[in-house]
Every structure is written in structure tokens, then in C-alpha cells.
N, C-alpha and C positions, 0 to 999 in steps of 0.2 A: 679924311675927304672922298677917296673913292669909292668906298663901300657906301657913303651915304648916297653917292648919286648912283651908285646901283640900284641902290630901295628906291628913289624915287623914280628912277627908270622903272621899276617894274609897279611901282605904282602906275605910273602911265599907262604903261603897256597894258596889265589888268582892266584897267579903264577903256582902251581901245575895244578889247574883246567883248566886256560886260554890256557897255554904252552900245554898242552893236546888236549885241545879242536883242538885250532887252527891249531896245527899242524896237526891233523888227519883229518881235511877239506881239508886243504893245501895239503898233499899227497892222497887226495881222487879223485881230476882233475887233467887234463894235462898238463904237460907233464909226470906225473910219475903216475898216475892210480894205485893207491895200491888196487883197488876193495873192501875197505873196507865197505862202503856203509852207509845206514844210523844207522843198528847197531854196526858197528863199531865206526863212532862217537860218537854215544850214549853211549856205553861201554866206552870210554876214556874219557870222560867228567866224568860217573860215577864213573869208579876205581880211577882216577885221586884225585876227590872229597872225596873218602873215607879213600885214604890212608892219604892226608891232613889232614880230620879231626880225625882221629884215632892217627898223629902224634901232632896235636896241639893245640888239645880240652882241654887238662889240661893247655893251656899255655894262650891261648885268648878266650875258650867259638869256636871257630870254626865256626866264619860267612862265612867269605869268599867272601860276598856278601852284597852290599849297601839298599836291600830290609831287608835283614834279622834282619838288624842291625838296622833299622827304626821298624820293628816289637817288637823285642829287648826292644826298645827306649820305645814304644808305651805303653808297661808292667811294663816300669820302672825295666828293668832287667840290663840296661846300664846306667851310666851317660851321660849326654848329652857332655860334652868335650870330655868324651872317645869315644864317639860314631863317632863324629866328625874325629878323628884319625883315627879311623877302617876306614870311609871310605877312608879316603886319602890315606890309606895304601892300600888298597885294588884296588884302582882307580892307584896306581904307580904297584903296581904286574900283574894289567892287560895290561897296557901299557909297561913294562918291558918284558910282555911274547909276546905281539905284536911286538916290537921291534927287539923281536929275532929272532923269527918266519921269517919277513921280510927280516932278513939276512942271514935266513937259507935258506930259500928256491927260486930256482929259479923267478925270474923275473913272466913267464908265469904263474905258478902256482899262486903267489900271486894274481896276476890280474884275474886269472878265479875263485878265491874261493874269492876274494878281502877280504883278507887274515881274514875269517871266520867270517865278520860280521853277526849276526846273523838279518836276514830280512825275509820277505816273499818273496816266490817265484815270479820272473817280467811274469810267465805264467798266475798267478793264478788271474783273476780281480776281483774273488769275494770276494779275500780278502780285504777287506777295512780296516780303520781306526777303527772302532769298535770293528770289528773281531780282529786284533792284540790286542785292548785292553783289550777283554774277554777273548781272550784264554792264554794272558803272566799274566793277573791275575789269573784264576782259573789255570795256571802250579804253580804259583810260592804261593798258595793258599798250594794247595796238597804238595810243599817242604816244607815249612813253619809247617804246621798240620806233617809230618813226622818229623821235626827236634823236634819239640815238644811233642813229643809221644816218640820220644826212646833217645832225649840227655837232655829233662828236668824233662819231669815226670818221680819220680821216680818207678812209676812201669812198665814204659817203659825199664827203664835203667837198672830194674833186670836182662830184657833180653839180656842183654852186645851185641846188634847188632849197634848201635849207627851211626857208621862210614858208616857201610854194607848197613843199613837201609835208610841213607840219599843218598847216591852215588845211589842206586838203583831207588829212587826217579825221581835225576835227568835223571837215564836213561830212566825208564819208560816216564818221560815228554818229554823227546828230542823225542821217538818212537813215541808219540803221536802227537805232535805239532811242531814238526821239522819241517815238508814237509808245514805247514801253514805258522809258523810265525821268522822260524828258533829258535824258544823254547831257548830264553835267560836265561829268570828266573832272571837275575841277572844284573843290572846296570852297573856292573865292568866288566863284560864279553863283553859286548856291548862298553863300551866306549874305552879300550885301542884299536881293531882295528879300530874303527871309527875315532881315533884321529891322529893315525898314515897313515889313508889311508885319512883323512880330507872327509871323507863321513859320516854325519851327518843324512841324509834322514832322516824320520820318527823315531830319536832318543830319541825324547821327550817321544814316546810311553814305549819306552824300560826302561824307568824312573817311569812314570807314573803306569802303570799297576803291574808290581812288587812288585813296593812298597804298594801299593791299598791291592793285595793278598797276600801281607805277613802280614801286618797289622791288618786286619781282620781274618787270621787265628792266630796270635799270642792272639788278641782280645777275642774268640773266645775259645781258648784254654786254656789261662790263667784266663779267669773269667765262665767259665762254666764248660770245659770238663776235667781241673785239678781238681776242688773240690770233695771231697768225702763226701759224708752225713753221 
């Protein structure tokens, strides 16, 4: 029952993040034009994640991201069977969020925003697959490092800013990488709207790069930074 509660928490927490992010993006395009801009979209993701981490961290550890789960799996902090349950729950949470946003927002907004799928700006010809992989890996590396530093490392946990620090990491990542790749950092965040829109262009990049970034950050922090001489 404990594992079931954890999986439900992962689904709801991922819904928090994805619903807020997709809704903010759909609100920013015609015909709604909320004028929130990149800063507003980044804050929507970051604030929603901060709330979700604080709400569900004690139940599931607040991964809300298959890449984060893979990072913890690589360092033995989650069992493979539970990791699989977490990823399925995260993908379900993202899909429900995308489906709900598609039902809420007018068709024109959904189309103009492409339901908020994190993708490169089509006007940026210089954003190649290699650039996408590098940027998404770096952004997720920074996010995973923030997670370890504020929510795993007892020295960081003593500062008591876990959810806030993780949410801010997502916020600055979107501000830095949003115009380049869409700043997903999260395969679930990409999967839900891609499934509903049936648009899987470059989708594999948004699985491979975040997982690489998260696993590298986890291994570095777990095996080096976490040690005390």
C-alpha cells in the first residue's frame, strides 16, 4: 500500500507541474494573449513544482520526472520495480494534464501553442539535434544537482529550502534554455502533450538527454560530493 500511495503522489505531483506549465503556455498565445512571457511560463512551472515537492515529498520523494527517477535508480536510491511504477505514474499525470488543458482552452490556443510541447523554436536553424541533446542534458544535470543538494544531502536539507530550491532550478533552467529547446528537462512533461497532439517529432531527444544529465549528476553527487572526509 505504501508503494501505491507513492505512485499516486507521483501522478498528482506530475499533474501539478504539467497542468501549470501547459496552461501558462496556452494562455500566452492568441486568442488569449495573457502576456505572461517566458518569465511567467518559467514561474508557472517552478512554483507548481515547489508546491508539489512540499506537498508530496514525504510520500514519494517527489521525483515527478522519469529522468530524476532514473538518476536515483542509478545510485540505488529506488528499487527497479518501484522506479517503473513511478515512471508510469508520471506519464499518466502528464497525459491527464495535457488532456484537460486541451479540453479547457480554445482550439486556436491549443494549436498555436501546440499544447505546450517543449520543442526548439522552428526559426532557429542553428538548433541542431546535438544542441538539443547538450542543452537538455545540461539543464537536467543542474536540476538533478539541485535535487540532491537540497533534498538528499543532509547538509543541504538542514537549510530547509528543498521544494523552493528545486522549483527555482526549473525556473532558471526555463529562462536559460526555453528559447533554445523548450526546456523540458522531463520526459513526462514532453510525453503527455506529445501523445495528445500525436506529435512526436524529436521526442526521443527529450528522453535521452534528460536521463543522461540526471544520471551524471546523480553519480557525481552520490559518489563524490555527498562524501565527507
